[in-house]
C-alpha positions in Angstrom: 129.4 104.8 131.7 126.5 106.7 130.7 128.3 107.3 127.4 129.7 103.6 127.1 126.4 102.0 127.1 125.1 104.9 124.8 128.0 103.8 122.3 127.1 100.4 122.9 124.1 100.5 122.2 124.7 102.8 119.2 126.8 99.8 117.5 123.5 97.1 117.8 121.5 99.5 116.6 124.1 100.5 113.5 124.4 96.8 112.7 121.6 95.0 113.6 120.7 93.6 110.3 124.3 92.2 110.2 123.5 90.9 114.1 119.9 89.3 112.5 121.7 87.8 109.7 124.3 86.1 112.1 121.6 85.0 114.3 119.6 83.3 111.5 122.6 81.5 110.1 123.8 80.6 113.8 120.3 78.8 114.4 120.6 77.1 110.7 124.1 75.7 111.3 123.0 74.8 114.5 120.0 72.6 112.8 122.1 71.3 110.1 124.9 69.6 112.4 122.0 68.2 114.6 122.6 64.6 113.5 120.7 61.4 115.0 123.1 58.9 113.9 126.1 58.5 114.0 129.6 58.4 111.4 128.6 55.9 109.0 132.3 54.5 107.9 130.6 51.0 106.5 128.3 50.6 103.6 126.4 47.8 102.4 127.5 46.8 98.9 126.2 43.7 97.1 123.7 42.9 99.3 125.8 42.9 102.1 127.2 45.0 105.1 130.2 44.4 107.3 129.7 46.4 110.9 131.7 43.7 112.6 133.9 46.1 113.9 131.5 49.0 114.8 131.7 49.7 118.5 127.9 49.7 119.8 129.2 50.8 123.0 131.2 53.5 122.3 128.8 54.9 119.1 125.2 53.2 120.0 123.9 54.1 116.8 124.7 52.9 113.4 122.9 54.1 110.3 122.5 51.5 107.6 124.2 53.3 104.1 124.7 52.1 100.7 123.0 49.8 98.7 120.4 46.8 99.4 119.2 44.0 97.1 116.0 44.6 95.8 114.3 41.2 94.3 111.5 42.4 92.0 107.9 41.2 91.9 109.2 38.1 94.3 108.2 37.0 97.5 110.2 34.1 99.6 107.3 32.0 99.8 106.1 28.2 98.0 102.7 28.0 97.3 101.8 26.7 101.0 103.3 29.8 102.1 106.3 28.6 103.5 109.0 30.8 103.9 112.1 30.1 101.3 115.0 32.7 100.5 116.1 30.3 98.0 112.4 31.1 95.8 114.4 34.3 95.1 115.5 34.5 91.3 118.7 36.6 90.9 117.7 37.9 87.2 115.4 40.4 88.5 117.6 41.5 91.2 118.7 45.1 91.9 120.4 47.1 94.0 118.2 49.9 95.7 120.2 52.3 97.8 119.2 53.4 101.4 115.9 55.3 101.8 114.8 55.8 98.2 112.4 54.3 96.8 112.3 51.4 94.5 111.2 53.6 91.5 114.7 55.1 92.1 116.0 51.9 90.6 113.8 52.1 87.0 111.1 49.8 89.0 107.4 50.6 88.1 106.0 52.4 91.7 103.0 49.8 91.8 103.8 45.9 92.5 105.8 43.9 95.3 109.5 42.9 95.6 111.7 41.6 98.4 114.7 43.4 100.2 117.7 41.3 101.4 120.6 42.5 103.4 123.5 40.0 104.9 124.4 41.6 108.1 127.8 41.0 110.0 127.7 41.8 113.5 130.2 42.8 115.7 130.4 40.0 119.1 128.1 41.7 121.9 126.0 40.8 124.7 123.8 43.7 124.3 120.3 42.8 122.5 120.4 44.9 119.2 117.1 45.7 117.4 116.7 47.3 114.0 114.2 50.3 113.5 112.7 52.3 110.6 110.2 55.0 110.5 108.7 54.5 107.5 107.9 51.3 104.5 105.8 51.9 101.7 103.3 50.6 102.6 103.3 47.2 104.0 105.5 44.2 104.8 107.0 41.3 106.8 110.6 41.2 108.3 112.1 37.9 108.8 115.3 37.3 110.1 117.5 34.1 109.8 114.6 32.8 108.1 112.2 33.9 111.3 109.3 36.2 111.1 109.9 38.9 113.3 107.5 41.8 112.7 106.1 43.6 109.9 103.3 46.6 109.3 99.8 46.0 107.2 99.3 43.3 105.2 101.7 42.2 102.0 100.0 40.7 98.9 100.3 40.3 95.3 97.1 40.9 94.6 96.6 45.2 94.7 93.0 44.8 95.9 94.3 42.2 99.1 97.4 44.2 100.5 96.7 46.3 103.5 98.5 49.5 103.5 100.6 50.6 107.5 102.1 53.7 108.7 103.3 52.4 111.7 107.0 52.5 112.3 109.1 49.1 112.6 110.8 48.1 115.1 112.5 44.5 115.5 114.7 42.8 118.0 117.3 41.1 116.6 118.7 37.3 117.7 122.2 37.7 119.3 123.8 36.1 116.2 126.7 37.6 114.1 125.5 36.7 110.9 122.2 38.0 110.0 119.7 37.3 107.5 117.3 40.2 107.0 114.5 39.5 104.3 112.1 42.2 104.1 108.7 41.4 101.8 107.2 44.8 100.6 103.4 45.3 98.9 103.0 49.0 97.5 100.1 50.1 95.7 99.2 53.5 97.9 102.3 55.5 96.8 102.5 57.3 93.2 106.4 57.7 94.1 106.4 54.1 94.5 107.5 51.4 97.4 110.4 50.3 99.8 112.0 51.4 103.1 112.0 55.7 102.7 113.3 56.5 105.9 116.9 55.9 108.2 117.2 52.6 109.2 118.9 52.0 112.5 120.5 49.7 114.3 121.2 50.4 117.9 120.6 48.4 121.3 116.7 47.6 121.9 116.3 49.1 124.7 117.3 52.5 123.5 115.0 52.1 120.4 112.2 51.4 122.9 113.4 54.7 124.9 113.4 56.5 121.7 109.8 55.4 120.8 108.6 56.3 124.4 110.6 59.9 124.2 108.9 59.8 120.8 105.4 59.5 122.4 106.3 61.6 124.9 107.3 64.6 122.3 104.3 64.1 120.0 102.1 63.9 123.3 103.5 67.4 124.8 103.6 68.8 121.3 99.6 67.8 120.4 98.8 69.6 124.0 100.5 72.5 123.5 98.6 72.4 119.6 95.2 72.0 121.6 95.8 74.2 124.2 97.3 77.3 122.0 94.5 76.6 119.4 91.7 77.4 122.1 93.4 80.2 123.5 94.1 82.0 120.4 90.5 81.3 119.6 89.1 82.5 122.8 91.4 85.3 122.2 89.7 86.2 118.8 86.1 86.0 120.0 87.4 88.5 122.9 89.2 91.1 120.8 87.4 90.5 117.1 91.0 90.2 115.4 90.9 88.1 112.5 94.5 87.1 113.2 94.2 85.5 116.4 91.8 84.1 114.7 94.1 82.4 111.7 96.7 81.8 114.2 94.4 79.5 116.5 93.7 77.4 113.2 97.3 77.2 111.9 97.9 75.4 115.3 95.0 73.3 114.8 96.4 72.4 110.8 99.5 71.4 113.0 98.2 69.1 115.3 96.1 67.3 112.4 99.8 67.1 110.7 101.5 66.1 114.0 99.1 63.5 114.6 99.7 62.0 111.0 102.9 62.1 110.9 104.0 60.6 114.2 101.9 57.6 113.7 102.9 56.1 117.0 100.2 58.2 118.8 97.6 57.8 116.5 98.0 53.8 116.3 97.6 53.8 120.0 94.9 56.2 120.3 93.3 54.4 117.1 94.8 50.9 116.2 92.8 50.4 113.2 92.6 53.6 111.8 92.6 53.6 107.8 95.8 54.7 106.0 93.8 56.3 103.7 93.0 58.7 106.7 96.2 59.0 107.9 97.7 59.8 104.6 95.1 62.3 103.7 94.9 64.1 107.0 98.8 64.2 106.7 98.5 66.6 103.3 95.3 68.5 104.3 97.3 69.2 107.7 100.3 70.8 105.8 97.9 72.2 103.3 95.8 74.0 105.8 98.6 75.4 107.6 99.8 76.9 104.4 96.8 78.6 104.0 96.5 80.1 107.6 99.9 80.9 108.3 99.3 83.2 105.0 96.5 85.0 106.1 97.8 85.5 109.5 101.0 87.0 107.9 98.7 89.2 105.3 96.9 90.0 108.7 100.1 91.1 110.4 102.0 92.3 107.1 99.5 93.7 104.5 101.9 96.0 103.3 104.7 93.1 102.7 102.3 90.4 102.2 100.7 91.1 98.8 97.0 90.3 98.2 98.0 88.8 94.6 100.4 86.6 96.6 97.6 85.3 99.5 94.5 84.7 96.7 97.3 82.3 94.6 98.5 80.5 97.8 94.5 80.4 98.8 93.4 79.1 95.5 96.7 76.5 94.8 95.8 74.8 98.2 92.5 74.8 98.4 92.1 73.0 94.9 95.1 70.5 96.3 92.9 69.8 99.7 89.8 69.0 97.7 92.2 67.0 95.2 93.4 65.1 98.5 89.8 64.8 99.8 88.1 63.2 96.6 90.7 61.2 94.6 92.3 57.7 96.3 95.2 57.7 98.5 97.9 56.9 95.3 96.8 59.9 93.2 96.4 61.9 96.0 100.3 61.5 96.7 100.9 62.2 92.8 100.6 65.6 93.8 103.8 65.8 96.3 106.1 66.9 93.7 104.0 69.2 92.3 103.7 70.9 95.6 106.9 70.5 96.4 107.8 73.4 93.5 105.2 75.3 94.9 106.5 75.3 98.2 109.9 76.2 96.8 108.2 79.2 95.4 106.2 80.4 98.4 109.6 79.7 100.7 111.5 82.3 98.1 108.9 84.5 98.2 108.9 84.5 101.9 112.3 84.9 101.5 112.6 87.7 99.9 109.9 89.0 102.6 112.4 88.1 104.9 115.0 90.3 103.4 112.6 93.3 103.1 111.8 93.1 106.7 115.1 92.7 108.1 116.2 96.4 106.2 112.8 98.1 108.0 113.5 100.2 110.7 111.1 98.5 112.8 112.6 96.2 115.4 109.5 93.7 115.6 110.0 93.3 111.7 113.5 92.0 112.4 111.7 89.5 115.0 109.1 88.5 112.6 112.2 87.9 110.0 113.8 85.4 112.5 110.0 83.6 112.3 110.1 83.3 109.0 113.7 82.0 108.7 112.8 79.6 111.6 109.9 78.4 109.6 111.9 78.3 106.1 114.7 76.2 107.6 112.3 74.1 109.8 110.4 73.1 106.1 113.5 72.9 104.5 115.6 70.5 106.8 112.0 68.0 106.9 111.5 68.3 103.7 115.4 66.9 102.5 115.6 65.2 105.9 112.2 62.9 104.9 113.9 62.9 100.9 116.7 61.3 102.5 119.2 64.2 100.8 120.2 64.9 104.6 120.6 63.2 107.7 119.8 65.5 109.9 116.7 65.1 113.0 113.3 65.5 112.2 112.5 68.8 114.0 109.0 69.5 112.7 106.9 67.9 115.4 109.2 68.8 118.5 107.0 70.7 121.2 109.6 73.9 122.2 109.9 74.5 118.5 106.2 74.7 118.2 106.1 76.3 121.6 108.6 79.1 120.4 106.9 80.0 117.7 103.6 80.3 118.3 103.9 82.4 121.3 106.4 84.5 119.9 104.3 85.2 117.0 101.4 85.7 119.7 103.3 88.5 121.5 104.7 90.2 118.4 101.0 90.5 116.9 99.9 92.1 120.7 102.8 94.4 120.2 101.5 95.7 117.0 98.5 95.9 118.1 99.6 97.3 120.7 101.9 99.9 118.5 99.0 100.1 115.9 96.3 101.1 118.6 98.7 103.9 119.9 99.1 105.1 116.3 95.7 105.1 115.3 94.7 106.9 118.9 97.3 109.6 118.0 96.2 109.7 114.4 92.7 110.1 115.7 93.6 112.9 118.3 95.0 115.1 115.5 92.4 114.8 113.6 90.1 116.0 115.8 92.7 118.9 116.3 92.4 119.6 112.8 89.0 119.5 112.6 88.5 122.1 115.7 91.4 124.1 113.9 89.0 124.0 110.6 85.5 124.7 112.4 87.6 127.5 114.1 89.2 129.4 111.2 85.7 128.8 109.3 84.1 130.6 112.2 86.4 133.6 112.3 85.9 134.1 108.5 82.6 133.9 109.1 82.8 136.3 111.5 85.2 138.5 109.5 83.1 138.9 106.7 79.9 140.0 109.0 82.2 142.7 110.2 82.3 144.0 106.9 79.1 143.4 106.0 78.2 145.5 108.8 80.8 148.0 108.4 79.3 148.1 104.7 75.8 148.7 105.9 77.3 151.2 108.6 78.7 153.1 105.7 76.0 152.8 103.5 73.8 154.6 105.9 75.4 157.9 105.1 75.6 157.6 101.3 73.3 159.4 99.3 74.3 158.7 96.0 71.2 156.1 95.0 73.7 154.5 92.9 76.6 154.0 95.4 74.0 153.2 97.8 73.1 150.3 95.4 76.9 148.8 95.0 77.4 149.1 98.8 74.0 146.7 99.4 75.2 145.0 96.4 78.7 144.2 97.7 77.3 143.6 101.3 75.1 140.3 99.6 78.3 139.0 98.4 79.8 139.2 101.7 77.1 137.7 102.6 76.7 134.7 100.5 80.2 133.6 100.9 79.6 134.2 104.9 76.8 131.6 104.4 79.3 129.0 103.1 81.6 129.1 105.8 79.0 129.3 108.6 77.3 125.7 106.8 81.1 124.7 107.1 81.6 125.5 110.8 78.3 123.3 111.5 79.2 120.4 109.4 82.3 118.1 110.2 81.8 116.3 106.9 83.6 119.8 105.1 81.0 119.8 103.0 78.1 122.0 102.4 74.7 121.0 101.7 74.1 122.7 98.9 69.6 122.6 99.3 70.0 124.1 102.7 72.1 127.1 101.5 70.4 128.1 98.7 67.1 128.2 101.0 69.1 130.5 103.3 70.6 133.1 100.7 67.5 133.4 98.3 65.1 134.1 101.9 68.0 136.8 102.7 67.6 138.0 99.6 63.9 137.9 99.4 63.9 139.7 102.3 66.2 142.8 101.6 64.0 143.3 98.4 61.0 142.8 99.2 58.4 143.9 96.6 54.2 143.6 97.3 53.7 141.0 95.6 55.8 137.9 97.2 57.4 136.0 94.7 56.9 132.1 94.5 59.9 130.5 95.2 60.9 126.6 94.4 64.3 125.0 95.2 65.4 121.7 94.4 69.2 120.7 95.0 68.8 117.5 97.3 71.5 115.3 97.9 74.1 117.9 96.4 77.1 118.3 98.9 79.8 120.7 97.8 83.3 121.4 98.9 84.1 125.2 99.4 86.2 125.8 96.6 83.1 124.4 94.3 80.4 126.5 96.6 81.5 129.9 97.1 81.7 130.8 93.1 78.2 129.2 92.9 76.8 131.1 95.6 78.1 134.2 94.0 77.0 133.5 91.1 73.3 132.6 92.9 73.7 135.4 94.6 74.0 137.8 91.6 71.2 136.5 89.3 68.6 135.9 92.0 69.2 139.7 92.9 69.0 140.7 89.8 65.9 139.0 89.3 64.5 141.0 92.4 65.9 144.3 91.2 64.3 143.9 87.2 62.3 140.9 86.5 59.1 141.1 88.3 58.4 144.8 87.0 54.8 144.3 86.1 54.4 140.8 86.5 51.1 139.3 88.7 52.8 136.1 89.9 56.5 136.1 89.9 57.9 132.6 90.3 61.4 132.2 91.0 63.0 128.3 90.0 66.5 127.2 91.2 67.7 123.7 90.9 70.7 121.3 90.4 71.3 118.1 89.4 74.3 115.7 89.2 74.9 113.8 85.7 76.9 110.2 86.0 80.0 112.4 84.1 80.6 114.1 87.5 78.8 116.6 86.1 76.8 119.7 87.6 74.2 121.4 86.0 72.6 124.4 88.1 69.5 126.0 86.3 67.9 129.7 88.0 64.5 130.6 86.0 62.1 133.4 86.9 58.8 134.4 84.5 59.9 137.8 84.4 60.2 140.5 81.8 63.4 138.9 80.7 66.3 140.8 79.7 66.7 143.3 77.0 67.7 141.9 73.8 69.8 144.5 73.0 72.0 143.0 75.8 74.5 140.3 75.0 75.0 138.6 78.2 78.4 137.0 77.2 79.7 140.5 76.3 77.9 142.8 78.5 80.4 145.2 81.1 77.6 145.6 84.0 79.8 143.7 87.5 77.4 141.3 88.0 77.4 139.9 84.7 81.2 140.1 84.2 81.5 138.4 87.7 79.2 135.6 86.8 81.6 135.0 83.8 84.2 135.0 85.4 83.3 132.2 88.1 81.8 130.3 85.4 85.5 130.2 84.0 87.1 130.0 87.0 85.0 126.4 87.6 86.2 125.1 83.9 82.0 125.5 83.1 79.6 126.3 80.5 77.0 129.8 80.5 73.9 129.3 78.5 70.8 132.3 78.6 67.6 132.4 77.2 65.0 134.8 77.2 61.5 132.5 76.8 59.0 134.0 79.2 61.2 134.8 81.3 64.7 134.7 82.0 66.9 130.8 82.2 70.8 130.9 83.2 72.1 127.4 82.7 75.3 126.7 84.6 77.4 123.7 83.7 80.6 123.0 85.6 82.3 120.0 86.8 83.2 118.5 90.5 86.6 119.4 92.1 88.2 116.1 90.9 87.1 116.6 87.1 88.5 120.6 87.1 92.2 119.0 88.6 92.4 116.7 86.1 91.6 119.7 83.6 93.8 121.7 85.1 
């Protein structure tokens, strides 16, 4: 049994990428198959729709499909305001497809006109109604010569027309023949006016119930968005994680979008809300949600969401928000087309990210892949739905989907944070162990140097030859100079040596060993110089050789001997070490750059090792000037 389960697990793991693709495809196909209407067999032509054979008992909803007659720049009213369809002139009549603006028929976008449709209804005892979600941007509805409703206030004068964003719900009389006349004016939508959403004929009670259901759904979605937004902001204040802040602000952006898209609830809360505020809220909510979800994914997946993409998104959508806020409603809607292109490019990049996540070894990445694909499907479905290209249900406002997205994203975020914190804790432990090991190594190396130095000291007590004794002492000093380096590394947690402190310690040790009758005045200046071990050891050995020689040979007969050691760093990452004494100087017959003494040969060799240069001057004493590059510069040279 255990082996069988293991095999099943191995198969699932092996084909996990295919599994996630199938899940995503299933979600897309499910959403694409959801349709609020039924099969639409009859079509309206030449201004006539015959649905007399439609059975509303079996198929309770019919969505008008086809063409509707439209009379450009004509209203069916005489000078006294009396309704009369005979005033409509056939010479200006054009056919406009359902769910399209009148500009699709080549008519100017700003203006007014009248839609006319003759409907042959089936005989039924049910009270029927007509509903449409959006009319751009004000209209009246006349049924068989009687005004039965409308939104906003139509007018031939642009400055007197009042737009509205309310859905339109009309009760139909029980006649078999319906003359539907809808005068419309539009001065606020740059894409043109007209009826741009589905026009549905259904039992009036069902349409009323749908309205109530929409109101409940929107209320629940708003409540969830508010609660999730505040919860995430509280979590942000507690944990100080930017991702939580961005996800919380995303929830509030979605809230603004929900309120302004589903106008039913906002008009219940604020009956006289200006259409301009509603339209700007719709655009700002959308733009802000894109900004915050991008910032969130950047925090969640910094290795996948690149900085240039985040900066481009911020730039485009912040400019778009500013443009929407400062321009009129008409001009702000002009940005819709260009932003649709941007949205497509944005979606393609996110699709690329999703595919990369799919092939990640991290299981959580695969779940984020599903979420990104879910967002893409939602945006594509709702955009195509609003454009009238597909006939699916509008899913963007649904509370269950919003709840699914926000909650799952929160779970994923905390899961990621838990993994990251665990990895950071492990890395911290490993770093601490490494530091302790390095310190222990330096400590042992220092001890080994001291043991060897002590052995040389013990051995030198039995040496009678003065020259041999001197060589042993010199070797002992060199070992001490290197031991001091490892002592400083052991004491320092940065892995660097404070060279100023090191020089003080080294010179002090040498001065004690070669103490003369006259004290040598010593000046050391190497402030703010920190070196790695690869640089410090060669420099330490050179300083040891030069100062030792100075104490041994330079100050004979000098009443006030002085010794200066300084080190500076230039802007070109070059270090300059200067050792100056006021002694008798080096014999002019000796060529320092060619001398064969052990000390000078060692100095030349170490300078070469550091890719440096050596300059020696005899001027009221001796000056050694050594220039070297730092470690990184030397690596480039190598």
